[in-house]
C-alpha positions in Angstrom: -10.9 63.6 14.3 -12.8 61.7 11.7 -10.1 60.0 10.2 -8.8 58.6 14.1 -12.6 57.4 14.3 -12.3 55.4 10.7 -9.1 53.8 11.9 -10.7 52.8 15.2 -13.1 51.2 13.3 -11.2 49.4 11.1 -9.0 48.3 13.6 -12.1 47.0 15.4 -13.3 45.1 12.3 -10.2 43.5 12.0 -9.5 42.3 15.1 -12.9 41.0 15.4 -12.4 39.1 12.1 -9.4 37.5 13.4 -11.0 36.4 16.7 -13.9 34.5 14.9 -11.4 33.0 12.7 -9.6 31.8 15.6 -12.5 30.7 17.4 -12.5 27.0 18.1 -15.7 25.3 16.2 -15.9 22.3 18.6 -13.5 22.1 21.8 -11.4 19.3 21.7 -12.8 16.7 24.1 -11.2 16.3 27.4 -10.0 13.4 28.2 -9.4 13.0 24.6 -11.9 10.5 22.8 -11.8 9.5 19.1 -15.9 9.2 18.8 -17.2 11.6 19.4 -21.3 11.9 19.2 -22.6 15.6 20.2 -25.7 14.4 18.2 -26.8 11.8 20.3 -27.5 9.1 17.2 -25.2 6.3 18.5 -26.1 4.1 21.7 -23.5 3.9 24.3 -22.4 0.3 23.2 -22.0 1.5 19.3 -19.9 4.3 20.7 -18.0 2.1 22.9 -17.4 -0.7 19.8 -16.1 1.8 17.7 -14.1 3.9 20.2 -12.5 0.2 20.9 -11.7 -0.5 17.6 -10.1 2.7 16.3 -8.2 2.9 19.9 -6.7 -0.3 19.0 -5.8 0.6 15.4 -4.1 3.7 17.1 -2.1 1.7 19.0 -1.0 -1.1 16.6 -0.3 1.7 13.6 0.1 5.1 15.1 -2.7 6.0 12.3 -5.8 7.8 13.8 -9.2 8.1 12.6 -11.7 10.3 14.8 -15.2 10.4 14.1 -16.8 13.8 15.0 -20.8 13.8 14.9 -22.6 17.6 15.2 -26.1 18.8 14.7 -25.2 21.9 12.9 -21.9 23.0 10.5 -22.7 26.4 12.3 -22.9 27.9 8.8 -19.5 26.6 7.3 -19.1 24.3 4.6 -18.6 21.0 5.4 -15.0 20.5 4.1 -13.9 23.9 6.1 -15.4 22.7 9.1 -13.9 19.4 9.0 -10.5 20.8 8.3 -10.8 23.5 10.9 -11.5 20.9 13.7 -9.2 18.2 12.1 -6.1 21.1 12.8 -7.4 22.6 16.1 -7.5 18.9 17.5 -4.0 17.5 16.1 -5.6 14.3 14.6 -3.0 12.3 13.7 0.8 12.3 14.7 2.5 15.3 14.4 5.7 13.6 12.9 3.6 11.6 10.1 0.4 13.9 9.7 -1.4 10.6 9.7 -4.7 11.4 10.9 -8.3 11.2 9.5 -11.5 12.7 10.7 -14.9 11.7 9.7 -17.2 14.4 9.9 -21.0 13.7 10.0 -23.9 16.2 10.3 -27.0 13.7 10.8 -30.2 14.3 8.5 -33.6 16.2 9.8 -36.7 16.7 8.5 -35.7 20.6 7.3 -31.8 19.6 6.2 -29.7 17.2 4.3 -27.4 14.9 6.0 -23.9 15.6 5.0 -20.6 13.8 5.9 -17.2 14.9 4.9 -14.0 12.7 5.4 -10.7 14.7 6.0 -7.5 13.3 4.7 -3.9 14.2 6.9 -1.3 14.9 4.8 0.6 12.1 5.4 -2.0 9.9 4.2 -2.8 11.2 1.0 -1.2 8.8 -1.2 -2.9 6.1 0.4 -6.1 7.3 1.0 -6.6 9.6 -2.2 -9.6 11.7 -2.4 -11.2 9.4 -5.0 -10.7 6.6 -2.6 -12.6 8.9 0.4 -15.1 9.6 -1.9 -16.2 6.5 -3.0 -16.0 5.0 0.7 -18.8 7.9 1.4 -20.6 6.6 -1.8 -20.2 2.5 -1.3 -20.1 2.3 2.4 -21.3 5.4 4.5 -24.2 6.7 2.9 -26.0 3.9 1.8 -26.2 2.7 5.5 -27.2 6.3 6.7 -30.1 6.4 4.6 -31.4 3.4 6.2 -30.7 5.7 9.6 -27.9 3.4 10.5 -25.5 5.2 11.3 -23.1 2.9 13.4 -23.1 0.4 10.0 -22.0 3.4 8.1 -19.3 4.6 10.3 -18.2 0.7 10.8 -18.1 -0.2 7.7 -16.6 3.1 6.4 -13.7 3.1 8.9 -12.9 -0.6 8.4 -12.0 0.4 4.9 -9.8 3.5 5.9 -8.5 1.3 8.4 -7.1 -1.2 5.8 -6.3 1.7 3.0 -4.4 3.6 6.0 -2.5 0.7 7.0 -1.6 -0.6 3.5 -3.4 -3.9 3.6 -4.6 -3.5 0.1 -4.5 -0.3 -2.4 -7.4 2.4 -3.4 -7.0 0.6 -7.4 -7.8 -2.8 -5.7 -10.7 -1.4 -3.7 -12.2 0.4 -6.6 -12.3 -2.8 -8.7 -14.1 -4.6 -6.2 -11.6 -4.7 -3.8 -11.8 -6.7 -0.8 -14.6 -6.5 1.6 -14.1 -5.5 5.1 -15.9 -8.6 6.4 -13.2 -10.8 4.5 -10.3 -9.4 6.8 -11.6 -10.9 10.0 -12.7 -13.9 8.5 -9.1 -14.7 6.9 -7.5 -14.0 10.4 -10.1 -16.2 12.3 -9.1 -19.2 9.7 -5.4 -18.5 10.3 -6.0 -18.5 14.0 -8.1 -21.4 13.8 -5.2 -23.2 11.5 -2.7 -22.4 13.9 -4.6 -23.9 17.1 -5.5 -26.9 15.2 -1.9 -27.3 14.4 -1.0 -27.3 18.1 -3.6 -29.7 19.2 -2.3 -31.9 16.5 1.2 -31.3 17.4 0.6 -32.0 21.3 -1.6 -35.1 20.5 1.0 -36.4 18.4 3.7 -36.1 20.9 1.7 -37.9 23.6 1.0 -40.7 21.1 4.5 -40.8 20.1 5.4 -41.4 24.1 2.7 -44.2 24.2 3.8 -45.9 21.1 7.3 -45.9 22.5 5.9 -47.8 26.0 3.3 -50.1 24.6 4.0 -50.3 20.8 0.5 -49.2 19.7 -1.8 -46.6 18.8 -5.3 -46.2 18.9 -4.9 -42.5 17.4 -5.1 -42.1 13.2 -2.0 -41.5 11.9 -2.8 -38.0 10.6 -3.0 -36.7 14.2 0.6 -37.1 14.9 2.3 -36.4 11.5 4.6 -33.3 11.5 8.0 -32.1 12.5 8.0 -33.7 16.1 11.0 -34.5 18.0 10.4 -37.4 20.4 13.3 -36.5 22.6 11.3 -35.3 25.9 14.2 -33.1 26.6 13.1 -30.3 24.2 10.0 -29.8 26.2 7.9 -28.1 23.9 10.3 -26.4 21.5 9.8 -26.9 17.7 11.9 -25.3 14.9 13.9 -23.5 17.2 10.7 -21.2 18.4 9.9 -22.0 22.2 6.5 -22.5 23.0 6.9 -20.7 26.5 5.3 -17.4 26.3 6.6 -13.7 28.0 10.0 -15.4 29.8 8.3 -13.9 33.1 7.2 -15.3 35.9 4.4 -12.9 36.3 2.3 -14.4 33.5 1.3 -13.3 30.3 2.1 -9.4 29.0 0.0 -9.7 26.2 -3.4 -9.4 28.0 -5.6 -6.5 26.8 -7.2 -4.8 29.4 -10.4 -3.5 28.9 -9.9 -0.3 30.5 -7.5 0.8 28.0 -8.1 4.2 26.7 -7.4 6.7 23.8 -6.3 9.4 26.3 -4.0 6.7 28.5 -2.4 5.9 25.0 -1.4 9.8 24.3 -4.4 11.4 22.7 -4.2 13.6 19.4 -0.6 13.9 18.6 -0.6 17.0 16.6 -1.5 16.0 13.0 -2.0 18.8 10.2 -4.4 18.9 7.1 -4.0 20.7 3.7 -7.1 19.5 2.1 -7.1 16.0 0.9 -10.8 14.4 1.5 -14.2 14.2 -0.2 -17.6 14.6 1.1 -21.4 13.7 0.4 -24.9 14.7 1.0 -28.0 12.6 1.6 
């Protein structure tokens, strides 16, 4: 009888331990969201800006970067907590394991702030542990110390996105790299250059027509220089690339809908994590 009671007690504690182990620390957001501020340290506008950026990155690369901010780690080490949540939620695509989870526990008067970046198995080459540690030390914690949680997360995810997308390597980042702000500046420069070329192309073509009819031009010659065909029958094509867009009578198909959401693009994809990442405290 005593032996039966002993076996019963052992079985009870084994089952209890299994239930605790299987317990989800943080339920998966429904509807799915990439930015989950359960501590309320971000404004609604800051949450929207981060969500919009990360959703666009997910849609363009399939890499997923999720942010989770909690008030309490429930007695777990930050790395254990991050990997448990990342695997429970399935951050990243199951075929590529290309997810990243940025876990933040804000600083309080009675406890240190903590942060951990968990890297999916498929991104460990692009974002090694040293890279995650440097991003925390250089981009995130300096802002967090100033109570600027949005700035730290914005700067940190910019670098994570660039590394995950292969825009530059960790070695380049470690040597001083390309500051995240340079990327949009370069993009803006290229867009401005393209628009300037189109304007010059249009003005030059109009000026050539004017020269044909009047024999003179009041515009400087550099405005209509370039590969311009004076034959009106080409109607805006240059170098075999048509100036018309989409080919559809319904208008442009590239318009961005402000109502686009992470949930509408499929949500989390079942990615897995096996231990890559780094953490820090302040």
